[in-house]
N, C-alpha and C positions, 0 to 999 in steps of 0.2 A: 254804540249804533246796533241796530237791529238789522234784519235781512229784509225789511220792507221795501220793496222797490218802487213805492210811491212816495219815498221822501221827496221834499221839493228840490229844486234845481241847485238852490244855493247850499242845501245840507249836503248834497251829493259832491258838490265841488269842494266844499271844505273838508269833508271825509277823504275824497280821492287825493287831494293834494297834501293831506297829513299823514295818510296811512298806506295808499296803494303804490307799490313799486312797478310801474310799468316796464315791460321788456323791451329792450333796446331803444330806449326812451331818454332823451336829455330832459330830466326832470325839470331842470331850471327853465326850460322853454315854456312852462306854464306859470312862471311867477306872475305874469301879466295878462294872461289869458285863460279861458276856461279849458279844462280837460274835456275832450269829447267823451261823453258818456251816452253808449247806445244801450237803449231800454227795450227795444222791439224790432222784430223783422217780419217780413212777409214777401215772399216770392224773391225778387232781385234787389229789394229795398230794405233799409234800417232806419229806424227814427231815433233822435237822440232825446235825452231828458227835457230839452226845451222845445220838443215836438217838430224839430226840423227833419225833413226826408232827405236821404242819401241814396243814390244808385250804388249799389255795392259791386265796383267795377274790378275788385280783386278777390271775390268770393271769400271775404274774411282776410284769410292768408292762403289762398289757393286751396280752399277747404269746402266751402258751402256749394257743393256740386249741384244738388236737387233743390238749392234755394233754402230761404228761411220760412219757419212757421209750419212745417209738414207735420200735421197731426199725427200721422201713422208711426212716425219714429218716436214720437214722445209716448204713444200708446205701447209701443214694443218695449221701450224701457221700463215702463210703469209694470207691464205684465210680467217681464223678467225679474224685476225687483221684487215683486211680491212672492214669486216662486222661488228663486234662488238668487239673493241679491250679490253675494260674493262667496267664492271659494277658489283657492288657488289652483292652477295647473302643474304644480310640483307634485309629480307622482299621481296625479288625479286628472280626470277628465270631466267636463260637463257638456250636455247636450249642446248648447249654443256654439261653444268653441268647436266641438267635433264637427258640427254641420258647417260651420262657417269655413273650417280648414277643408273640408271636402269640396265645397262650392269653389273656393278660390283655387284650389289644385286644379280644378276641372277648366278654369278660364285661363290658367297660367300657360305660357307656351312650353312645348317639349315635355321634358321628364321632370319638371319643377312640380313636385308632388307632396312635399312636406313643409308645414307651416310652424314657424316659430314667432310667437306672439309677444309683442311688447305694448307699451303704451303711447308711442310716439315716434317720430321719424329719427332724431338723434339716437335713441336707443336701438332703433333698427339697424342703423349703420354700425353703430358700436358692436352690436351683436354679429354682424355679419363679418366684420374684421376679427373678432374673437373667434368665430367659427372656423373662418379660414385658416387661422393660425393653429388651432387645435387640430382641425382635419389634417393638416400637413404633418404635425407632430406624430399623429396616430398612423400615418401611412408611411413613415420612414423618411421624412424630408423636414426635419426639425428646424434647419436653417431658413425656411421660407416663413418670413415674418413681415417683410416690408409691403407696402401698398403704394400704388401708382394712382395719381389723380390729376385733375387739370387745374393749371393757375386760374384764380378768381372763383373756382367752382365753389359752392357752398353745400356741405354735407352735413352740418349739425354742429352742436355746441357742447356736448360732452367731451371729455378729453380726448378720447380716440377720435371721435367724428370730427372733432375741431383740428385735430392734427390732419386729417384728411382734406379738410377745408383749405382752399387756397385764397382767402381774403385776408391780406396782412393786417389791416386795422382791427379786426375782431379776434385775432391770434395774439397780437403782441402783448396784451396785458396779462396773459397767462402762460408765457413762455418760462421755463421750457416745456414743450408739450411731448407727446409720446414719439419716440424715435421711430425712424424708418418709414416716414411719409415722404414721398417723392413727387415732384410736380413736373408736368409737361405742359407745353403750349396749349392754349385753348384752339378748338377747331372753330375759328370765327372768320369766315370768308370776308365779310365786309371790311375787316381791319387786316386782311392779308397783305404780306410783303412778298413771300415766296408764293409763286403760282398765283398771283392776283388776277390773271386773265383766264384762269381755267380751274373752275370750281372741283371738278373731278380730280385733277391733278393736286390740287390744294388739299382735298380730302385725303388722298393717298400720302401726301407729305405730312399732315397733321397725326395721322395713325402711326406713320413710321417714327414719329417722335417718341412714341411709347416703346417700340422695339429699341430705339437708341439708348433710353433710360434703362431698360431691362439689361442690356449689355453693359453699360456703365456701372449699374449696381450689382451685377452678376445675377443671371436668371435664378440660379439656385437659391438666392436670398429673396426673391419676390413671391409673396402669395397671392395677390390679388390686384386687379385694376378696377377702380370704381369710377364709373361715368353716369351721368344723367342723359336720358335720350334727347331732351332739349334743355341746354344748360340754362339754369336760373340766373344766377349772377353774371353781370355784364348785359343782361336783356334778352331772355327768351332766344337763345342762339340754337338754331337747327343744326344738325349734322350735315356736312357735305354728302353728296352721293357716293355711296361706297366706303364711307368712313368706318361705319361698325362692321361691315363685313371684313375689311382689312384687319381691324382690331381683333376680331374673333379669330382670324388666321394667326395672328401674333400670339395670342393667348395660348391657342392650341400648340403652336411650335415650341413654346417654352414651358409648357405645362402650367400656366398660371390661370387663375380663375378670373372669370369676368363677372362683376357685380354691377347690374343695372339699378341705380339709385333712383327709384320712382316715387319717392315721398311727395313730390308735386305732380309728375307726369301720369301716374296711374289713375284709373277709375275715372275715365272719360275726358281728362283734360286735353288729351291729343285725339280724342275720337275712338279710343280703344280702350279696353280694361287695362292693358299694360302697353306702355310706349314702346317696348321692345317689339311688338306685334307691328306696329306702324312702320318701323324701319327695318324690320326683316332680319332680326339677329337673336341668336339664342344665348341667354345669359345662364351662368351657373346658380345665380342667386339674384332675386329681386328684392329691394327693399322697398316698403311702402308704409303710409300712414294717411293723414289728412283726409283725403276723398273717401276713404272706405267706409267711413260713417257719416260722410258730409258734414263733420263737425259737431254731430249730435251728441257724442260720446268720445272720449279719447281712445284711439287704438292705433297700433302699427304693427309691423312684423317684417319677417323676412320669408320668401318662399325659396326653397331650397331644393336643388336636384337630386334625384335618387343617388347618384353617384357620390355626392358630398354627404348625404345622410347614412350611407351604407356602413361605414365603419362604427357608427354610433348604435347600430341595430342588434348588436349580439353581445353576449358575454357580460362582462362588468363595466363596459364603456358608457360614459355619459357627457353630455355637453356641459361642462361644469360652469353654468350661467344661468340666471334666472332673475325675474322681476316680479315683485309682489302682486302688481296689477295687471301684468301682462295676460292677455286673454280673458279680461273681466267679463263675467257673465252678461252684465247690462250692455257693456260695449259690443260684444259679439252678437247680442240679439239686434241692437240697432243697427249694426252693419248687414245683418241679414235682411232687415227691413228695408235698408238702403239699396241694397241689391235688387230687391223686388221692384222698387220704384223705378231703378235703371231699366230692368226688363220690360215692365209694363208701359212705361212711356217711351221706350227706344231711345234713350238719351244718347248712346253712342252714336246711333244713326243720325240723330238730330244734330249733333256736334259736327259729323262729317258733312252732312247737307249744308249747314249754315256756316261753316268755315269760311268759304270763298266770300260770302256776303260780309262777314265781319272784317274780312282783310280788305276787301274793296272800300269798305266805309273808312277804315283807317288809313288806307292809302290816299284818301283825298286830303289829309294833312301833310302830304310831302310837299304841297305847294308853299307851306310855311318856311320862312327863311331858316329857322332853327332846326327843322325836322331833316335829319340827313338819311335816316333808314326806318323802315317799318318791317319787322321780321316776326316771325313766331310760327306757330302751328296749332291746329285745333282751336281752343280757346285760352291760348296762352301766347300773348303778343307783347311787344315793347316798341316804342319809338326811341331812336337814339338822337339825341340832341347835340348840336355843335355850334361853335361859335362862328364858323365860316364854312360853308359847304364846299367851297374851293379847296380841295385837299382833306376835307373832313377834319378841320381843325378843332382840336379839343379845348375845352374850358380849362382855366388854371384852377388851382385850389381854391382862391379866393372867390373866384367867379362861380364856382360849383357851390360853394357855401352860400353865396348869396342869391343864387338862382334856385337851386333845388331845395334847400332847407329853409332859406329865408323868405322864399316866395312861393315856388310852385306847390310845395306840400301843403302850407295853410291856404293857399289860394284855391286849389282844386277841392279841398274840403268845403271852404266857404260857398263854392259853387254848386255843391251838392253832388260831388263824385268822389268815392273812395278809390284812389289808385296809389301807385308807389312811385315816388320821385327818388332815383336812387343813383349813387356813383360809385358802386362796388364793381370796378371795371371801368366802363364808360358811363357818360351821363344819360340817363334813360327816364322815361316814364313807363311803368309795366302795368299790363292789363291782364285780368284774368277773370272775365264775368262768369256768373253762375252759368251752369250748363243749360239751364231752362231760357237762357236769354235769347231774344229775337231781334228783328231789324228795329224795332221801336227803342230798344235799350241801346243798340249799336249806335244808332243815330243820335241819341242823347249824350253817349260817351264822346263822340265825334265833336258835337256842338259845344259841349263843356270844354273840351280840350283846345278847340280852335279859339274860343274866347280868351281862355286863361294863358295860352301860348303867345297869342297877339299881344297881350298886355306884358308878357315876360320879355318880349323882344326889346322893349325900351331899357331893360337892365343891363344888356350886354353891349 
């Protein structure tokens, strides 16, 4: 098979089913139906090999911030490729990585001034945990190796990142994982049992569970706490008021690092360059990927505070870690062009301005019997689906299989909307439209969801 993208539909289907191993995909689900093959994108839409158009309501995978088909990013990639296509940043630098590091440091909160580049989010999380462990060994606290994260939270799939992840179903096939990953309850007020009538008190309770875990494990054994500003798994769960401020106090009290995992939440998804800014807390490290290039090239990394970087800056010390394609020249050039689009079009301001309109449009779906909650922030939202709104009764395993994977996933795609029907945690439909989306796209999302969810009601 050649790389000719003009192959006919049947040839693409045959090749895809024979050779392509799709990620997180039941390959057998395509035994009797076509693999969706996307061949073109423009703005907030993509087209498949059969010519059908879809509204990209998930920004690919929380990635395509500036939308599809932006010629200037392709031009930036071509220019850099012609000048210096590849060189490692192992004991070297190159202008694109240096300039990008400088620009990201300027946009990061507080003293986060040092950039360690990777190629994606899992590598960024893996790197942050390794960095935390080596930092404490170098500063006379070699027992600090554990990490605390939340139940159901997703932090990646490499063995370290998967250990930090709290989703049982994607961890079980690979046990035993890296030891020392400790879980605490989610900060999910909609499902609160303690302080269910007081969101502020609940936020304090949820943060205090981190202190309880620290004391149970022994604070001297814990290196870091990993938290997303808005938690992905379980359905775009925003933090309760005061939650992160209390977490910061706890980390400072026990000398533990706070890592803000912003692989999804950074670069405009919440209306700010970094989600920590929205919620007013100062992390020691920020992990990022996805939106830094809007998906036009793979790139991730860790933004590190001066305090954490300091022990590595003199003598014979080095962070004993590296990735061949981390800080790739073409990816860094694309990221710089992406940031220029953000600034020129004020996409951060656009998200902040339009957030209330997106929420109001999705809130219309609350009248459906199945929709128990609409939650999120910025352009990162979820609908929680229930069997019975009286008591927020959850679906059982068979019902989730029939509803989410058997019907909603395929039905939404057939109706022309790319969204995520998921049950990591509770049953949800997750939405993350491109940051250029406006009311017309919001309305289209609402109309498709309404039609499909109305049909789904007959299944429960």
